[in-house]
mmCIF entry with sequence, helices, sheets and N, C-alpha, C, O atoms, coordinates in Angstrom:
data_MODEL
# 
_entry.id   MODEL 
# 
_entity.id                         1 
_entity.type                       polymer 
_entity.pdbx_number_of_molecules   1 
# 
_entity_poly.entity_id                      1 
_entity_poly.type                           'polypeptide(L)' 
_entity_poly.nstd_linkage                   no 
_entity_poly.nstd_monomer                   no 
_entity_poly.pdbx_seq_one_letter_code       
;(UNK)(UNK)(UNK)(UNK)(UNK)(UNK)(UNK)(UNK)(UNK)(UNK)(UNK)(UNK)(UNK)(UNK)(UNK)(UNK)
(UNK)(UNK)(UNK)(UNK)(UNK)(UNK)(UNK)(UNK)(UNK)(UNK)(UNK)(UNK)(UNK)(UNK)(UNK)(UNK)
(UNK)(UNK)(UNK)(UNK)(UNK)(UNK)(UNK)(UNK)(UNK)(UNK)(UNK)(UNK)(UNK)(UNK)(UNK)(UNK)
(UNK)(UNK)(UNK)
;
_entity_poly.pdbx_seq_one_letter_code_can   XXXXXXXXXXXXXXXXXXXXXXXXXXXXXXXXXXXXXXXXXXXXXXXXXXX 
_entity_poly.pdbx_strand_id                 A 
# 
loop_
_entity_poly_seq.entity_id 
_entity_poly_seq.num 
_entity_poly_seq.mon_id 
_entity_poly_seq.hetero 
1 1  UNK n 
1 2  UNK n 
1 3  UNK n 
1 4  UNK n 
1 5  UNK n 
1 6  UNK n 
1 7  UNK n 
1 8  UNK n 
1 9  UNK n 
1 10 UNK n 
1 11 UNK n 
1 12 UNK n 
1 13 UNK n 
1 14 UNK n 
1 15 UNK n 
1 16 UNK n 
1 17 UNK n 
1 18 UNK n 
1 19 UNK n 
1 20 UNK n 
1 21 UNK n 
1 22 UNK n 
1 23 UNK n 
1 24 UNK n 
1 25 UNK n 
1 26 UNK n 
1 27 UNK n 
1 28 UNK n 
1 29 UNK n 
1 30 UNK n 
1 31 UNK n 
1 32 UNK n 
1 33 UNK n 
1 34 UNK n 
1 35 UNK n 
1 36 UNK n 
1 37 UNK n 
1 38 UNK n 
1 39 UNK n 
1 40 UNK n 
1 41 UNK n 
1 42 UNK n 
1 43 UNK n 
1 44 UNK n 
1 45 UNK n 
1 46 UNK n 
1 47 UNK n 
1 48 UNK n 
1 49 UNK n 
1 50 UNK n 
1 51 UNK n 
# 
_struct_asym.id          A 
_struct_asym.entity_id   1 
# 
loop_
_struct_conf.conf_type_id 
_struct_conf.id 
_struct_conf.pdbx_PDB_helix_id 
_struct_conf.beg_label_comp_id 
_struct_conf.beg_label_asym_id 
_struct_conf.beg_label_seq_id 
_struct_conf.pdbx_beg_PDB_ins_code 
_struct_conf.end_label_comp_id 
_struct_conf.end_label_asym_id 
_struct_conf.end_label_seq_id 
_struct_conf.pdbx_end_PDB_ins_code 
_struct_conf.beg_auth_comp_id 
_struct_conf.beg_auth_asym_id 
_struct_conf.beg_auth_seq_id 
_struct_conf.end_auth_comp_id 
_struct_conf.end_auth_asym_id 
_struct_conf.end_auth_seq_id 
_struct_conf.pdbx_PDB_helix_class 
_struct_conf.details 
_struct_conf.pdbx_PDB_helix_length 
HELX_P HELX_P1 AA1 UNK A 2  ? UNK A 19 ? UNK A 2  UNK A 19 1 ? 18 
HELX_P HELX_P2 AA2 UNK A 21 ? UNK A 23 ? UNK A 21 UNK A 23 5 ? 3  
HELX_P HELX_P3 AA3 UNK A 29 ? UNK A 31 ? UNK A 29 UNK A 31 5 ? 3  
HELX_P HELX_P4 AA4 UNK A 36 ? UNK A 48 ? UNK A 36 UNK A 48 1 ? 13 
# 
_struct_conf_type.id          HELX_P 
_struct_conf_type.criteria    ? 
_struct_conf_type.reference   ? 
# 
loop_
_atom_site.group_PDB 
_atom_site.id 
_atom_site.type_symbol 
_atom_site.label_atom_id 
_atom_site.label_alt_id 
_atom_site.label_comp_id 
_atom_site.label_asym_id 
_atom_site.label_entity_id 
_atom_site.label_seq_id 
_atom_site.pdbx_PDB_ins_code 
_atom_site.Cartn_x 
_atom_site.Cartn_y 
_atom_site.Cartn_z 
_atom_site.occupancy 
_atom_site.B_iso_or_equiv 
_atom_site.pdbx_formal_charge 
_atom_site.auth_seq_id 
_atom_site.auth_comp_id 
_atom_site.auth_asym_id 
_atom_site.auth_atom_id 
_atom_site.pdbx_PDB_model_num 
ATOM 1   N N  . UNK A 1 1  ? 80.718 -49.743 92.853  1.00 0.00 ? 1  UNK A N  1 
ATOM 2   C CA . UNK A 1 1  ? 81.094 -50.018 94.246  1.00 0.00 ? 1  UNK A CA 1 
ATOM 3   C C  . UNK A 1 1  ? 79.945 -49.688 95.196  1.00 0.00 ? 1  UNK A C  1 
ATOM 4   O O  . UNK A 1 1  ? 79.722 -50.388 96.184  1.00 0.00 ? 1  UNK A O  1 
ATOM 5   N N  . UNK A 1 2  ? 79.220 -48.615 94.884  1.00 0.00 ? 2  UNK A N  1 
ATOM 6   C CA . UNK A 1 2  ? 78.117 -48.219 95.762  1.00 0.00 ? 2  UNK A CA 1 
ATOM 7   C C  . UNK A 1 2  ? 77.016 -49.266 95.759  1.00 0.00 ? 2  UNK A C  1 
ATOM 8   O O  . UNK A 1 2  ? 76.335 -49.453 96.768  1.00 0.00 ? 2  UNK A O  1 
ATOM 9   N N  . UNK A 1 3  ? 76.833 -49.957 94.622  1.00 0.00 ? 3  UNK A N  1 
ATOM 10  C CA . UNK A 1 3  ? 75.785 -50.981 94.569  1.00 0.00 ? 3  UNK A CA 1 
ATOM 11  C C  . UNK A 1 3  ? 76.121 -52.142 95.501  1.00 0.00 ? 3  UNK A C  1 
ATOM 12  O O  . UNK A 1 3  ? 75.227 -52.702 96.134  1.00 0.00 ? 3  UNK A O  1 
ATOM 13  N N  . UNK A 1 4  ? 77.385 -52.504 95.593  1.00 0.00 ? 4  UNK A N  1 
ATOM 14  C CA . UNK A 1 4  ? 77.786 -53.586 96.495  1.00 0.00 ? 4  UNK A CA 1 
ATOM 15  C C  . UNK A 1 4  ? 77.571 -53.186 97.955  1.00 0.00 ? 4  UNK A C  1 
ATOM 16  O O  . UNK A 1 4  ? 77.156 -54.000 98.780  1.00 0.00 ? 4  UNK A O  1 
ATOM 17  N N  . UNK A 1 5  ? 77.857 -51.936 98.254  1.00 0.00 ? 5  UNK A N  1 
ATOM 18  C CA . UNK A 1 5  ? 77.668 -51.448 99.630  1.00 0.00 ? 5  UNK A CA 1 
ATOM 19  C C  . UNK A 1 5  ? 76.177 -51.468 99.962  1.00 0.00 ? 5  UNK A C  1 
ATOM 20  O O  . UNK A 1 5  ? 75.793 -51.909 101.046 1.00 0.00 ? 5  UNK A O  1 
ATOM 21  N N  . UNK A 1 6  ? 75.340 -50.999 99.047  1.00 0.00 ? 6  UNK A N  1 
ATOM 22  C CA . UNK A 1 6  ? 73.901 -51.001 99.276  1.00 0.00 ? 6  UNK A CA 1 
ATOM 23  C C  . UNK A 1 6  ? 73.359 -52.416 99.402  1.00 0.00 ? 6  UNK A C  1 
ATOM 24  O O  . UNK A 1 6  ? 72.505 -52.687 100.247 1.00 0.00 ? 6  UNK A O  1 
ATOM 25  N N  . UNK A 1 7  ? 73.854 -53.317 98.563  1.00 0.00 ? 7  UNK A N  1 
ATOM 26  C CA . UNK A 1 7  ? 73.417 -54.718 98.639  1.00 0.00 ? 7  UNK A CA 1 
ATOM 27  C C  . UNK A 1 7  ? 73.813 -55.328 99.983  1.00 0.00 ? 7  UNK A C  1 
ATOM 28  O O  . UNK A 1 7  ? 73.030 -56.063 100.585 1.00 0.00 ? 7  UNK A O  1 
ATOM 29  N N  . UNK A 1 8  ? 75.017 -55.029 100.453 1.00 0.00 ? 8  UNK A N  1 
ATOM 30  C CA . UNK A 1 8  ? 75.468 -55.546 101.737 1.00 0.00 ? 8  UNK A CA 1 
ATOM 31  C C  . UNK A 1 8  ? 74.592 -55.007 102.875 1.00 0.00 ? 8  UNK A C  1 
ATOM 32  O O  . UNK A 1 8  ? 74.180 -55.765 103.753 1.00 0.00 ? 8  UNK A O  1 
ATOM 33  N N  . UNK A 1 9  ? 74.315 -53.728 102.859 1.00 0.00 ? 9  UNK A N  1 
ATOM 34  C CA . UNK A 1 9  ? 73.453 -53.128 103.894 1.00 0.00 ? 9  UNK A CA 1 
ATOM 35  C C  . UNK A 1 9  ? 72.066 -53.747 103.862 1.00 0.00 ? 9  UNK A C  1 
ATOM 36  O O  . UNK A 1 9  ? 71.507 -54.080 104.907 1.00 0.00 ? 9  UNK A O  1 
ATOM 37  N N  . UNK A 1 10 ? 71.510 -53.901 102.674 1.00 0.00 ? 10 UNK A N  1 
ATOM 38  C CA . UNK A 1 10 ? 70.174 -54.492 102.549 1.00 0.00 ? 10 UNK A CA 1 
ATOM 39  C C  . UNK A 1 10 ? 70.162 -55.926 103.046 1.00 0.00 ? 10 UNK A C  1 
ATOM 40  O O  . UNK A 1 10 ? 69.231 -56.332 103.742 1.00 0.00 ? 10 UNK A O  1 
ATOM 41  N N  . UNK A 1 11 ? 71.190 -56.703 102.696 1.00 0.00 ? 11 UNK A N  1 
ATOM 42  C CA . UNK A 1 11 ? 71.273 -58.094 103.120 1.00 0.00 ? 11 UNK A CA 1 
ATOM 43  C C  . UNK A 1 11 ? 71.372 -58.199 104.643 1.00 0.00 ? 11 UNK A C  1 
ATOM 44  O O  . UNK A 1 11 ? 70.717 -59.044 105.252 1.00 0.00 ? 11 UNK A O  1 
ATOM 45  N N  . UNK A 1 12 ? 72.186 -57.347 105.251 1.00 0.00 ? 12 UNK A N  1 
ATOM 46  C CA . UNK A 1 12 ? 72.332 -57.373 106.701 1.00 0.00 ? 12 UNK A CA 1 
ATOM 47  C C  . UNK A 1 12 ? 71.010 -57.000 107.365 1.00 0.00 ? 12 UNK A C  1 
ATOM 48  O O  . UNK A 1 12 ? 70.628 -57.602 108.369 1.00 0.00 ? 12 UNK A O  1 
ATOM 49  N N  . UNK A 1 13 ? 70.314 -56.016 106.812 1.00 0.00 ? 13 UNK A N  1 
ATOM 50  C CA . UNK A 1 13 ? 69.026 -55.598 107.375 1.00 0.00 ? 13 UNK A CA 1 
ATOM 51  C C  . UNK A 1 13 ? 68.005 -56.723 107.291 1.00 0.00 ? 13 UNK A C  1 
ATOM 52  O O  . UNK A 1 13 ? 67.270 -56.970 108.247 1.00 0.00 ? 13 UNK A O  1 
ATOM 53  N N  . UNK A 1 14 ? 67.955 -57.414 106.139 1.00 0.00 ? 14 UNK A N  1 
ATOM 54  C CA . UNK A 1 14 ? 67.025 -58.525 105.973 1.00 0.00 ? 14 UNK A CA 1 
ATOM 55  C C  . UNK A 1 14 ? 67.352 -59.637 106.951 1.00 0.00 ? 14 UNK A C  1 
ATOM 56  O O  . UNK A 1 14 ? 66.452 -60.174 107.597 1.00 0.00 ? 14 UNK A O  1 
ATOM 57  N N  . UNK A 1 15 ? 68.619 -59.993 107.072 1.00 0.00 ? 15 UNK A N  1 
ATOM 58  C CA . UNK A 1 15 ? 69.019 -61.058 108.004 1.00 0.00 ? 15 UNK A CA 1 
ATOM 59  C C  . UNK A 1 15 ? 68.706 -60.684 109.451 1.00 0.00 ? 15 UNK A C  1 
ATOM 60  O O  . UNK A 1 15 ? 68.248 -61.527 110.222 1.00 0.00 ? 15 UNK A O  1 
ATOM 61  N N  . UNK A 1 16 ? 68.948 -59.433 109.824 1.00 0.00 ? 16 UNK A N  1 
ATOM 62  C CA . UNK A 1 16 ? 68.665 -59.006 111.199 1.00 0.00 ? 16 UNK A CA 1 
ATOM 63  C C  . UNK A 1 16 ? 67.170 -59.113 111.492 1.00 0.00 ? 16 UNK A C  1 
ATOM 64  O O  . UNK A 1 16 ? 66.782 -59.536 112.581 1.00 0.00 ? 16 UNK A O  1 
ATOM 65  N N  . UNK A 1 17 ? 66.329 -58.730 110.527 1.00 0.00 ? 17 UNK A N  1 
ATOM 66  C CA . UNK A 1 17 ? 64.882 -58.847 110.732 1.00 0.00 ? 17 UNK A CA 1 
ATOM 67  C C  . UNK A 1 17 ? 64.449 -60.306 110.807 1.00 0.00 ? 17 UNK A C  1 
ATOM 68  O O  . UNK A 1 17 ? 63.552 -60.640 111.582 1.00 0.00 ? 17 UNK A O  1 
ATOM 69  N N  . UNK A 1 18 ? 65.058 -61.169 110.030 1.00 0.00 ? 18 UNK A N  1 
ATOM 70  C CA . UNK A 1 18 ? 64.675 -62.567 110.036 1.00 0.00 ? 18 UNK A CA 1 
ATOM 71  C C  . UNK A 1 18 ? 65.114 -63.294 111.295 1.00 0.00 ? 18 UNK A C  1 
ATOM 72  O O  . UNK A 1 18 ? 64.444 -64.230 111.730 1.00 0.00 ? 18 UNK A O  1 
ATOM 73  N N  . UNK A 1 19 ? 66.230 -62.880 111.889 1.00 0.00 ? 19 UNK A N  1 
ATOM 74  C CA . UNK A 1 19 ? 66.707 -63.550 113.090 1.00 0.00 ? 19 UNK A CA 1 
ATOM 75  C C  . UNK A 1 19 ? 65.967 -63.072 114.341 1.00 0.00 ? 19 UNK A C  1 
ATOM 76  O O  . UNK A 1 19 ? 66.101 -63.693 115.396 1.00 0.00 ? 19 UNK A O  1 
ATOM 77  N N  . UNK A 1 20 ? 65.201 -62.000 114.256 1.00 0.00 ? 20 UNK A N  1 
ATOM 78  C CA . UNK A 1 20 ? 64.415 -61.592 115.388 1.00 0.00 ? 20 UNK A CA 1 
ATOM 79  C C  . UNK A 1 20 ? 63.255 -62.591 115.562 1.00 0.00 ? 20 UNK A C  1 
ATOM 80  O O  . UNK A 1 20 ? 62.905 -63.285 114.607 1.00 0.00 ? 20 UNK A O  1 
ATOM 81  N N  . UNK A 1 21 ? 62.679 -62.673 116.711 1.00 0.00 ? 21 UNK A N  1 
ATOM 82  C CA . UNK A 1 21 ? 61.642 -63.662 116.982 1.00 0.00 ? 21 UNK A CA 1 
ATOM 83  C C  . UNK A 1 21 ? 60.403 -63.469 116.091 1.00 0.00 ? 21 UNK A C  1 
ATOM 84  O O  . UNK A 1 21 ? 59.768 -64.445 115.691 1.00 0.00 ? 21 UNK A O  1 
ATOM 85  N N  . UNK A 1 22 ? 60.069 -62.229 115.787 1.00 0.00 ? 22 UNK A N  1 
ATOM 86  C CA . UNK A 1 22 ? 58.849 -61.960 115.003 1.00 0.00 ? 22 UNK A CA 1 
ATOM 87  C C  . UNK A 1 22 ? 59.000 -62.324 113.542 1.00 0.00 ? 22 UNK A C  1 
ATOM 88  O O  . UNK A 1 22 ? 57.999 -62.601 112.881 1.00 0.00 ? 22 UNK A O  1 
ATOM 89  N N  . UNK A 1 23 ? 60.215 -62.336 113.008 1.00 0.00 ? 23 UNK A N  1 
ATOM 90  C CA . UNK A 1 23 ? 60.404 -62.545 111.590 1.00 0.00 ? 23 UNK A CA 1 
ATOM 91  C C  . UNK A 1 23 ? 60.699 -63.973 111.173 1.00 0.00 ? 23 UNK A C  1 
ATOM 92  O O  . UNK A 1 23 ? 60.826 -64.249 109.980 1.00 0.00 ? 23 UNK A O  1 
ATOM 93  N N  . UNK A 1 24 ? 60.810 -64.884 112.120 1.00 0.00 ? 24 UNK A N  1 
ATOM 94  C CA . UNK A 1 24 ? 61.207 -66.270 111.776 1.00 0.00 ? 24 UNK A CA 1 
ATOM 95  C C  . UNK A 1 24 ? 60.050 -67.023 111.147 1.00 0.00 ? 24 UNK A C  1 
ATOM 96  O O  . UNK A 1 24 ? 58.895 -66.883 111.548 1.00 0.00 ? 24 UNK A O  1 
ATOM 97  N N  . UNK A 1 25 ? 60.396 -67.829 110.144 1.00 0.00 ? 25 UNK A N  1 
ATOM 98  C CA . UNK A 1 25 ? 59.437 -68.742 109.531 1.00 0.00 ? 25 UNK A CA 1 
ATOM 99  C C  . UNK A 1 25 ? 59.787 -70.130 110.050 1.00 0.00 ? 25 UNK A C  1 
ATOM 100 O O  . UNK A 1 25 ? 60.890 -70.624 109.815 1.00 0.00 ? 25 UNK A O  1 
ATOM 101 N N  . UNK A 1 26 ? 58.870 -70.745 110.740 1.00 0.00 ? 26 UNK A N  1 
ATOM 102 C CA . UNK A 1 26 ? 59.127 -72.037 111.368 1.00 0.00 ? 26 UNK A CA 1 
ATOM 103 C C  . UNK A 1 26 ? 59.364 -73.118 110.319 1.00 0.00 ? 26 UNK A C  1 
ATOM 104 O O  . UNK A 1 26 ? 58.681 -73.183 109.298 1.00 0.00 ? 26 UNK A O  1 
ATOM 105 N N  . UNK A 1 27 ? 60.354 -73.965 110.603 1.00 0.00 ? 27 UNK A N  1 
ATOM 106 C CA . UNK A 1 27 ? 60.599 -75.116 109.767 1.00 0.00 ? 27 UNK A CA 1 
ATOM 107 C C  . UNK A 1 27 ? 61.544 -74.901 108.599 1.00 0.00 ? 27 UNK A C  1 
ATOM 108 O O  . UNK A 1 27 ? 61.800 -75.841 107.846 1.00 0.00 ? 27 UNK A O  1 
ATOM 109 N N  . UNK A 1 28 ? 62.069 -73.701 108.421 1.00 0.00 ? 28 UNK A N  1 
ATOM 110 C CA . UNK A 1 28 ? 62.981 -73.430 107.312 1.00 0.00 ? 28 UNK A CA 1 
ATOM 111 C C  . UNK A 1 28 ? 64.330 -72.989 107.853 1.00 0.00 ? 28 UNK A C  1 
ATOM 112 O O  . UNK A 1 28 ? 64.394 -72.415 108.941 1.00 0.00 ? 28 UNK A O  1 
ATOM 113 N N  . UNK A 1 29 ? 65.416 -73.243 107.119 1.00 0.00 ? 29 UNK A N  1 
ATOM 114 C CA . UNK A 1 29 ? 66.742 -72.839 107.572 1.00 0.00 ? 29 UNK A CA 1 
ATOM 115 C C  . UNK A 1 29 ? 66.863 -71.330 107.696 1.00 0.00 ? 29 UNK A C  1 
ATOM 116 O O  . UNK A 1 29 ? 66.363 -70.583 106.855 1.00 0.00 ? 29 UNK A O  1 
ATOM 117 N N  . UNK A 1 30 ? 67.524 -70.897 108.742 1.00 0.00 ? 30 UNK A N  1 
ATOM 118 C CA . UNK A 1 30 ? 67.757 -69.482 109.064 1.00 0.00 ? 30 UNK A CA 1 
ATOM 119 C C  . UNK A 1 30 ? 66.456 -68.726 109.303 1.00 0.00 ? 30 UNK A C  1 
ATOM 120 O O  . UNK A 1 30 ? 66.475 -67.500 109.418 1.00 0.00 ? 30 UNK A O  1 
ATOM 121 N N  . UNK A 1 31 ? 65.353 -69.410 109.380 1.00 0.00 ? 31 UNK A N  1 
ATOM 122 C CA . UNK A 1 31 ? 64.071 -68.735 109.618 1.00 0.00 ? 31 UNK A CA 1 
ATOM 123 C C  . UNK A 1 31 ? 63.589 -67.933 108.436 1.00 0.00 ? 31 UNK A C  1 
ATOM 124 O O  . UNK A 1 31 ? 62.741 -67.055 108.594 1.00 0.00 ? 31 UNK A O  1 
ATOM 125 N N  . UNK A 1 32 ? 64.110 -68.213 107.243 1.00 0.00 ? 32 UNK A N  1 
ATOM 126 C CA . UNK A 1 32 ? 63.718 -67.474 106.051 1.00 0.00 ? 32 UNK A CA 1 
ATOM 127 C C  . UNK A 1 32 ? 62.778 -68.300 105.203 1.00 0.00 ? 32 UNK A C  1 
ATOM 128 O O  . UNK A 1 32 ? 62.799 -69.529 105.278 1.00 0.00 ? 32 UNK A O  1 
ATOM 129 N N  . UNK A 1 33 ? 61.944 -67.645 104.388 1.00 0.00 ? 33 UNK A N  1 
ATOM 130 C CA . UNK A 1 33 ? 61.051 -68.383 103.513 1.00 0.00 ? 33 UNK A CA 1 
ATOM 131 C C  . UNK A 1 33 ? 61.826 -69.223 102.501 1.00 0.00 ? 33 UNK A C  1 
ATOM 132 O O  . UNK A 1 33 ? 62.990 -68.939 102.217 1.00 0.00 ? 33 UNK A O  1 
ATOM 133 N N  . UNK A 1 34 ? 61.197 -70.231 101.972 1.00 0.00 ? 34 UNK A N  1 
ATOM 134 C CA . UNK A 1 34 ? 61.829 -71.141 101.005 1.00 0.00 ? 34 UNK A CA 1 
ATOM 135 C C  . UNK A 1 34 ? 62.317 -70.360 99.779  1.00 0.00 ? 34 UNK A C  1 
ATOM 136 O O  . UNK A 1 34 ? 61.571 -69.569 99.201  1.00 0.00 ? 34 UNK A O  1 
ATOM 137 N N  . UNK A 1 35 ? 63.579 -70.590 99.391  1.00 0.00 ? 35 UNK A N  1 
ATOM 138 C CA . UNK A 1 35 ? 64.144 -69.977 98.190  1.00 0.00 ? 35 UNK A CA 1 
ATOM 139 C C  . UNK A 1 35 ? 64.843 -68.643 98.390  1.00 0.00 ? 35 UNK A C  1 
ATOM 140 O O  . UNK A 1 35 ? 65.399 -68.098 97.437  1.00 0.00 ? 35 UNK A O  1 
ATOM 141 N N  . UNK A 1 36 ? 64.832 -68.105 99.598  1.00 0.00 ? 36 UNK A N  1 
ATOM 142 C CA . UNK A 1 36 ? 65.440 -66.785 99.828  1.00 0.00 ? 36 UNK A CA 1 
ATOM 143 C C  . UNK A 1 36 ? 66.953 -66.821 99.640  1.00 0.00 ? 36 UNK A C  1 
ATOM 144 O O  . UNK A 1 36 ? 67.516 -65.948 98.980  1.00 0.00 ? 36 UNK A O  1 
ATOM 145 N N  . UNK A 1 37 ? 67.612 -67.820 100.215 1.00 0.00 ? 37 UNK A N  1 
ATOM 146 C CA . UNK A 1 37 ? 69.071 -67.921 100.104 1.00 0.00 ? 37 UNK A CA 1 
ATOM 147 C C  . UNK A 1 37 ? 69.451 -68.146 98.635  1.00 0.00 ? 37 UNK A C  1 
ATOM 148 O O  . UNK A 1 37 ? 70.404 -67.549 98.134  1.00 0.00 ? 37 UNK A O  1 
ATOM 149 N N  . UNK A 1 38 ? 68.708 -69.000 97.966  1.00 0.00 ? 38 UNK A N  1 
ATOM 150 C CA . UNK A 1 38 ? 68.958 -69.256 96.553  1.00 0.00 ? 38 UNK A CA 1 
ATOM 151 C C  . UNK A 1 38 ? 68.809 -67.975 95.728  1.00 0.00 ? 38 UNK A C  1 
ATOM 152 O O  . UNK A 1 38 ? 69.605 -67.714 94.826  1.00 0.00 ? 38 UNK A O  1 
ATOM 153 N N  . UNK A 1 39 ? 67.796 -67.191 96.040  1.00 0.00 ? 39 UNK A N  1 
ATOM 154 C CA . UNK A 1 39 ? 67.555 -65.944 95.308  1.00 0.00 ? 39 UNK A CA 1 
ATOM 155 C C  . UNK A 1 39 ? 68.677 -64.953 95.539  1.00 0.00 ? 39 UNK A C  1 
ATOM 156 O O  . UNK A 1 39 ? 69.114 -64.295 94.595  1.00 0.00 ? 39 UNK A O  1 
ATOM 157 N N  . UNK A 1 40 ? 69.165 -64.824 96.784  1.00 0.00 ? 40 UNK A N  1 
ATOM 158 C CA . UNK A 1 40 ? 70.262 -63.897 97.075  1.00 0.00 ? 40 UNK A CA 1 
ATOM 159 C C  . UNK A 1 40 ? 71.544 -64.305 96.354  1.00 0.00 ? 40 UNK A C  1 
ATOM 160 O O  . UNK A 1 40 ? 72.268 -63.451 95.843  1.00 0.00 ? 40 UNK A O  1 
ATOM 161 N N  . UNK A 1 41 ? 71.825 -65.599 96.312  1.00 0.00 ? 41 UNK A N  1 
ATOM 162 C CA . UNK A 1 41 ? 73.015 -66.084 95.607  1.00 0.00 ? 41 UNK A CA 1 
ATOM 163 C C  . UNK A 1 41 ? 72.892 -65.787 94.119  1.00 0.00 ? 41 UNK A C  1 
ATOM 164 O O  . UNK A 1 41 ? 73.864 -65.360 93.495  1.00 0.00 ? 41 UNK A O  1 
ATOM 165 N N  . UNK A 1 42 ? 71.721 -66.004 93.544  1.00 0.00 ? 42 UNK A N  1 
ATOM 166 C CA . UNK A 1 42 ? 71.505 -65.737 92.128  1.00 0.00 ? 42 UNK A CA 1 
ATOM 167 C C  . UNK A 1 42 ? 71.664 -64.255 91.804  1.00 0.00 ? 42 UNK A C  1 
ATOM 168 O O  . UNK A 1 42 ? 72.267 -63.906 90.789  1.00 0.00 ? 42 UNK A O  1 
ATOM 169 N N  . UNK A 1 43 ? 71.139 -63.395 92.642  1.00 0.00 ? 43 UNK A N  1 
ATOM 170 C CA . UNK A 1 43 ? 71.264 -61.959 92.429  1.00 0.00 ? 43 UNK A CA 1 
ATOM 171 C C  . UNK A 1 43 ? 72.725 -61.545 92.475  1.00 0.00 ? 43 UNK A C  1 
ATOM 172 O O  . UNK A 1 43 ? 73.156 -60.725 91.664  1.00 0.00 ? 43 UNK A O  1 
ATOM 173 N N  . UNK A 1 44 ? 73.498 -62.098 93.409  1.00 0.00 ? 44 UNK A N  1 
ATOM 174 C CA . UNK A 1 44 ? 74.934 -61.750 93.492  1.00 0.00 ? 44 UNK A CA 1 
ATOM 175 C C  . UNK A 1 44 ? 75.691 -62.232 92.258  1.00 0.00 ? 44 UNK A C  1 
ATOM 176 O O  . UNK A 1 44 ? 76.555 -61.522 91.745  1.00 0.00 ? 44 UNK A O  1 
ATOM 177 N N  . UNK A 1 45 ? 75.372 -63.442 91.776  1.00 0.00 ? 45 UNK A N  1 
ATOM 178 C CA . UNK A 1 45 ? 76.083 -63.976 90.598  1.00 0.00 ? 45 UNK A CA 1 
ATOM 179 C C  . UNK A 1 45 ? 75.742 -63.189 89.362  1.00 0.00 ? 45 UNK A C  1 
ATOM 180 O O  . UNK A 1 45 ? 76.624 -62.899 88.554  1.00 0.00 ? 45 UNK A O  1 
ATOM 181 N N  . UNK A 1 46 ? 74.469 -62.830 89.191  1.00 0.00 ? 46 UNK A N  1 
ATOM 182 C CA . UNK A 1 46 ? 74.068 -62.082 87.992  1.00 0.00 ? 46 UNK A CA 1 
ATOM 183 C C  . UNK A 1 46 ? 74.592 -60.639 88.050  1.00 0.00 ? 46 UNK A C  1 
ATOM 184 O O  . UNK A 1 46 ? 74.961 -60.081 87.017  1.00 0.00 ? 46 UNK A O  1 
ATOM 185 N N  . UNK A 1 47 ? 74.629 -60.038 89.222  1.00 0.00 ? 47 UNK A N  1 
ATOM 186 C CA . UNK A 1 47 ? 75.046 -58.646 89.347  1.00 0.00 ? 47 UNK A CA 1 
ATOM 187 C C  . UNK A 1 47 ? 76.563 -58.473 89.233  1.00 0.00 ? 47 UNK A C  1 
ATOM 188 O O  . UNK A 1 47 ? 77.036 -57.377 88.932  1.00 0.00 ? 47 UNK A O  1 
ATOM 189 N N  . UNK A 1 48 ? 77.332 -59.545 89.472  1.00 0.00 ? 48 UNK A N  1 
ATOM 190 C CA . UNK A 1 48 ? 78.788 -59.426 89.467  1.00 0.00 ? 48 UNK A CA 1 
ATOM 191 C C  . UNK A 1 48 ? 79.355 -58.879 88.155  1.00 0.00 ? 48 UNK A C  1 
ATOM 192 O O  . UNK A 1 48 ? 80.161 -57.949 88.201  1.00 0.00 ? 48 UNK A O  1 
ATOM 193 N N  . UNK A 1 49 ? 78.979 -59.406 86.994  1.00 0.00 ? 49 UNK A N  1 
ATOM 194 C CA . UNK A 1 49 ? 79.562 -58.880 85.740  1.00 0.00 ? 49 UNK A CA 1 
ATOM 195 C C  . UNK A 1 49 ? 79.201 -57.411 85.480  1.00 0.00 ? 49 UNK A C  1 
ATOM 196 O O  . UNK A 1 49 ? 79.964 -56.690 84.838  1.00 0.00 ? 49 UNK A O  1 
ATOM 197 N N  . UNK A 1 50 ? 78.054 -56.973 85.972  1.00 0.00 ? 50 UNK A N  1 
ATOM 198 C CA . UNK A 1 50 ? 77.613 -55.589 85.735  1.00 0.00 ? 50 UNK A CA 1 
ATOM 199 C C  . UNK A 1 50 ? 78.312 -54.607 86.682  1.00 0.00 ? 50 UNK A C  1 
ATOM 200 O O  . UNK A 1 50 ? 78.319 -53.400 86.441  1.00 0.00 ? 50 UNK A O  1 
ATOM 201 N N  . UNK A 1 51 ? 78.889 -55.128 87.741  1.00 0.00 ? 51 UNK A N  1 
ATOM 202 C CA . UNK A 1 51 ? 79.581 -54.258 88.694  1.00 0.00 ? 51 UNK A CA 1 
ATOM 203 C C  . UNK A 1 51 ? 80.894 -53.827 88.168  1.00 0.00 ? 51 UNK A C  1 
ATOM 204 O O  . UNK A 1 51 ? 81.616 -53.088 88.838  1.00 0.00 ? 51 UNK A O  1 
# 
């Protein structure tokens, strides 16, 4: 359970930094680098059975 809480906190922190003006990457969705959303989804799917 603690790993899910830590993952949630880390995800929120990353998103907050990316939505600030200094962290945006122009031309990509949500201002994130290419593949970030895909990587987060993959990490959540792989980590689910171990939780």
